[in-house]
N, C-alpha and C positions, 0 to 999 in steps of 0.2 A: 676541249679545255686543255690548258697546259699541264705539265707534269706536276707542278706544285700547287694546283688550285683546289683539289678536293680530297684532302687526306681523310676526312671523316667518311666520305662515301667509299673511298678505297679500302678503308678499314673493314667494311662489311665483307670484303672478300679476303680478309687476312685472318681467318680463324686459327691458322697455323702459321706462326711467324718464325719458325725455326730456321727458315731460309733467309731471314733478313740479314743485310750486310752488317758487318761489325764496324762500329764506330771506335776509333782509336781513343783510348783514355790516357791522358797525360796527368800524372798525379800532381795535385797541388801541394806546394810545400808551405810550411809555417802556419797551418790552420790553428786557430786559437784553442780549439778543444783537444788538440794533440791526437785526434783520431781521424786523420785524413782518409779519403777513400783508398782502398787497398787493391781493387781489381783493375787489371790492365789488360789490353788486348794481347799482350805477350803470352798470357796464360790461357787464352781462348783460341779455339780453332774456328776457321771460317765456317759460317753458317750457324754458330751457336747463339743462344739467346742470352745476352748479358743482363737482362732486366732482373732476374732473381738475385744476382750478385749485388746489384745496386740497392735493391729493396732491403737486403740483409744489413746494409750499412746504416740504416735508420735505427737509432738506438734509444731505448727508454731512458738510459742513463743521461744522455745528452739533453733530452727533452725535459727530464726532471730537473737537472742542474740549471738549465736556462730559465725554466718557468719560475723556480724559486728566486732566481735573480731579479726577474722583472715583476714578480707579484708578491714578494715578501721582503727579502733582504739582498741588496741595499735599497731596492726600489719598492716601497709599499704600494704605490699606485703609478699610473702612467697618464698624468693629467697636466694640461697646460696651466691650470689654476691651482696647482699645489707644488710647493717646493719643500724638500726635506729641510728641517731647521739646520742652519749652518751652511747649507749649500747655496750656490749662486744661480743654478739653473733649475727650471721646473723639472718634475719627474718625467714629463714627456720629452723634454729636451735631453735629459740624461739617457732615456731609453733610446732616442735617436742616435746619440753619440755611441752608445754601446753596440747597437745594431751595425752602425757604420764601421766601427772598429773591427767587429767580427767578420764583416764582409771583406774588408780590405785585407785582413789576415789570410783570407782564402783567395787573394788576387783579383777580387772584383773591383771595378771602378764604380763608385756610388754616385748616382745622379739624384736630383731632387726637384720638386715643385715647391714654391713658396705659397702658402695659403694663409688667409686670415679667418679666424674662427672665434666663436664665443662659447662659454660654458652654457649648457642647458640649465633652465630653471628647474626647481623641484616643487611638485604639487603633491603633498601627502594625502590629499583627498582622493587621488586617483587610485586604481587598483595597485596592490602591493608591489608587483614586479614592473610597473609602468608609471613610476612617479615623475619621470622626466616631463618637462614642460618647455614652452617657448622661452627663449632667452629674454631676460628683462631688457627693456629699451636702452637702459643706461649701463648694461653689462659691458665690461671692458673687452676689447679685442686682443687676441693673442696671435702671434706669428708662429705657425707650425709648418711641418714639411711632410710631403710624400717622399718616400725613399725608394729608389730603383736600383736593382742589380741586374745587368743584362748580359746574356750570352748570345752571340751572333751565330746563326746557323751557317754551315759551310755549303749546303746544297740549295736551300730555299730560304735565304736570309730575310726576305721580305714577308714571309709568313711567320706570325708571332703568336706564341702560346703565352698567356699571362697567368701567373699565380698571384692572388691578392689576399691580403689579410689586414684587418684594421688592428693597429698596434696600441691604441689608446684604451684606457679604462674609463669608467663612467665619470663624466665631469660634474654631475649633479649630486653625487654621493661619494663617500669614501669607501670604495670597494676595490679590493685587489684585482678584480676582474680576471681570475685565473682561467676559468672556462671562457669568459667573454671579455677579451679574446686573447688572453695570454697564450693559450694553447695554439691558436692559429699563428700568432707572432713567432713562437719558437719552432713550430713545425715548418714554417716557411724557411726559417734560418737553417734548420737541419737539412731540408731538401736542397737549399743552395749549397751547403757544405758538401753533400753527397755528389752533387752535380758539378762541383768546381772544376774537376779535371775531365769531365765528359765533353766530347766534341759533338755538339748537337747538329742535326741536319737542318732544323728550323731554328729560328731565334726563340729564346725562352727568357721572359722577363719576370722578375720577382718584384712585387710592389707591396710596400707597407704604407697604409693610409690611415685615416682617422675617421671614426664613425660615431664616437660618443661625445663629440662636440658639434656645434652647428656653424656652417653647413658641413655635410659630409664631404671630405676632401677627395673621395673617389669620384665625385662628380667632376671635379677639376681635371683629374687624371683622364677620365673617359672623354671629356670634351676636347682636351689637348690631343688625344689620339685621333679623334674624328677630324679635327682641324688640320692635322698633319697628313691625314689620309692613311694612317697606319692600317695594315691588313691584319687585324686580330682574328685568328682562326678559332681560338678557344680561350675562354676565361674561366678559371677555377677559383672560386672564392672559398677560402678555408676559414670557417668561423664557428667557434664553440664546438669543435669536434670532440666527441666523447661525452658531452653533456647530455644527461638523460634522467629519467625518473628514478625515484628511490626504489621502485619496484624492479626496474631493470638492473639497478646497481645490486640489489639483494640477490637477484637471480644470476648475477655474473654475466649478463648479456653484453656483447661488444657490438654496438650499434652504429650505423652511419646512414643518414638520409641525404640523398642528393636532390636538391630542389631545382626545377627548371621552369621556364616561362614559355619558351617558344619551341617549335619542333627541332630547331638546331640544337637547343639545349637538351632536349630529350635524348638525342644521339649521344651526347656526352654522359648523361645519366646512365644510359644503357651500357656505355663503355665502362663506367665505374663498376657495374655489376659483373660485366664480363671479366675484367681483370681480377676482381675479387675471387671469382671462381677459378680462373686460369692459373693464378699464382697461389691458390689455397691460402689466402690471407686470413680468412676466418671471420670476417665481419657478417653481421646480420644486415645486409645492404638492401636498402629500399630506395624508391624515388617518389617524388610528389610534384604534381603540376600546380604551380601557383597561378592565381587568376590575374595577378598584376606584378610587375617587377618590384623587387624589394632588396634591401641590403646592398652591399657594394657591387655584387653582380648586377643588380638592377640599375645601378648608375651606368654601366656599360650597355645594357639593353636599351635604356632610354636614349643613349647616344648613337644608337644604330648598330649595335653589335649583339645580335640575338643568340649567338653561340656561347652563352654564359650560364654557369650553374653555381650553386652554393652547396657545400657539404657541412652538415651539422650533426650533432649526436642524436637528435630527436626532432620530430616535427609533428604537431605543434611542440615547440621547445619546452621540455619538461623538467629542466634542472630546478630543484626547489630553492636554490640560492641565486637564481637569475636576477641580476641587477640589485644584489644585496651585499652587505658587508661580509657575509659568510662565504662568498665565492672565493675560497682560499685554495692555494695549491695542495694543501694536505688532503683535500677531497677528490683530487683529480685521479681518474683511472688512466694511468700512463700506458698501460697495455693497449687500451682502446685508442688513445691518441696516436700511438705508434702505428697501429693497424690502419687507421684512417689516413694518416700521412703516407703510408706505403701504397694504399690504393690510389691516392691522388698521384703519387709519383709514377706508378705503373701506367695510369691512364695517360699522363703527359708523355711518357716514353713511347707508348704505343703510337700516339699521334705523331711524335717527332720522327719515329722510324718508319712510318708508313711510306710506301712508294710515292 
């Protein structure tokens, strides 16, 4: 096989990566949060591991600020079917515009898929956390977008690592959707900021899609990738990271569960555990094999990309405010969110820097 074909297999022989070649970091200017990445290759010696320095640039302050923006003020929700009084665009459209502005401020070119969706119906007879229902036949359609920010790899540009998070909140109830999935939305934005000046070896795509409207727009993204013949070597779905049981909250546990469906996904789940230990991130990291594809990673698995995983704060998902109006940013464990984002970043960088 060619040099760029099996990074996951090659990683099995890379338990010590201190000899990995240094990627030159070019600092991005004008990032909106005014805390651009600060590490450059000028301060590193050949053979050093730059990953710890990049992990250190993921900050709880940025995550907190951004989450309150998209889950409280000025955006109480992220829904195609809700517009703040006096505003001209839906809260989901406003979220898209905000994400796009932030990405452009870090010198990303933003691409998009145009999708048509409906709001889910609401069935209060169903269990408390699962009141979503099939869209009414006469429910209006809304035009929404998938958003992409892409980095092109310098050595293996046709090998693509995808990070995905759904950016919308629940269309069938008025919930801020802080854990589901405001945290994934802002975590992806923070990782994009940290990597803005990083010269990747493989291509890295950031994808913000919509899962709380019907149909899931990650299906469109995955099918488009398959139709183009894109070589996706890993998909990391960041969804509800840090969301956990009241018992775990009271005990101060910092949890992360990586779900996989296929053997290719298990290797990614194992990598998440490996980087958590190697970089002393401090998560209680576990993995779980799903019997069938689910969530946005499942869209890619169904499209023929089995190398996909999802990271959540717990599984079965145990947040007491799941799919409810009390899913507010004030409840979020930002330390846990930061740690889970760091573990994802470390796994992506390990894959990117593999021979």
